C-alpha positions, 0 to 999 in steps of 0.5 A: 396251803396256808402259811403260819408263823410260829415263834418259840417253836422249838419246845413246849407249846410252840413245839406242839403247835408246830406239829399239829398245824403241819400235820393239819396241812399248813405250812409252818415257819417255825422260829426259835433261837435254837436252830438245832432243836428246830431241825430235830423237829423237822424229822417228824414233819413233812418237808413241804409243811415245815420250814425252820428259821433261826430267830431271836425275838429280843433282837429287833434288828433281825426282824426285817430279814426274817420277815423278808425271807418268809415273805419270799416264800408266799403269803402268810395267813397266821402268826402265833406269838408264842415265845416267852418265859417266866423268871420268878422273883418278888418285886423286891428281889428281881433286878430291873435288868431282869424285869426288863428282859422279861418285858423284852421277850413277853411283850416288846418283842412280841409287839415289834414282831407282829408290827412287821408280820402284820402288813404281809397278813393284811395283803391277803385280806384275812388271817389270824394273830394268835397271842399266847397270853396266860391266866396270869395276864387276867389275874396277878399273883405274887412272886411272878409280878414281872411276868404278870405285868407283861401279860397284862400289857399283852392283853391290853394291846391285844384288845386294842389291836382287835378293834383296830383290825375289826373290819379287815378280816384279820381276827386277833385271838388270845390264848390264856393257859393256866399251869401247863407242862412246859420249860417256861421257868428260867432260874439260873444258879446265881438267881437261885442263890438270891431266892434262897436268901430272900424273906420269901425263900420257903415260898419260892421253894414251894413255887418251884418244887411243888408245881402242879402237873398241869395240862400237856402242851398239846391241849393248848396247841389244840386251842391255837389250831381251833382259833386259826381254823374257825371262821369266827373264833372267840377273842379269848380261849382259857385252857386249864384245870377246872380249879384254874378256870373257876378261879379266873371267872370268879375273881371279879366277884371276890372283894379285893381285900379278901382275895389279896389276904387269902393268896398272901397267906400262901407266902409263908 
């Protein structure tokens, strides 16, 4: 039985991925801050295929303990870096602590934890590192600049790691979803008040209230499992609507000024 670690396993894409992997015969170490929600997931899965691990990716001092506990249970074949969130905010609105917090979860925590797990996968001589990135890591958009920046950084690190591991038997795969039905957005009451008083207040309202329905998290989970099971996975899997897919693919062909002006019009 191959073992796979999934971060952010208590909800959304992580939860759907954990379920699909466990039901496909993998032993899954589901990591998340909410141990209670992880335990709720246990009721749906075979006990031998799922192990809940309380874990906070923003606390690097805990990585060693978590990895040691997992390693004691056997070899690790794969790591799915899924933990992440979006806090909307134009560059002029978002505070530096909030910007750094998004990087801590969406980038620095992911890279730091990967560095801890990688030696375990190297021992096996083959494996997968699957990074849940975003189409926002390929095309930047207004109001979520901090999130886009973290995902662009993830794309760059993934490319570097992919080359560094080229002849090791370990494949690095990026999953780039578009709009997905998850609870990835974080807006506290105090932040909501700030957004209402911003010059982009109307744009924030449309962004948070008129979000397209999106694909189910299970669609992303299927791509992740495919990346893990394929003997020669693609470096990158895009998952989204036809319009989203087309937008990402044709963006390099659109003159910059035209693209910026058309997107900026939506901020009014």
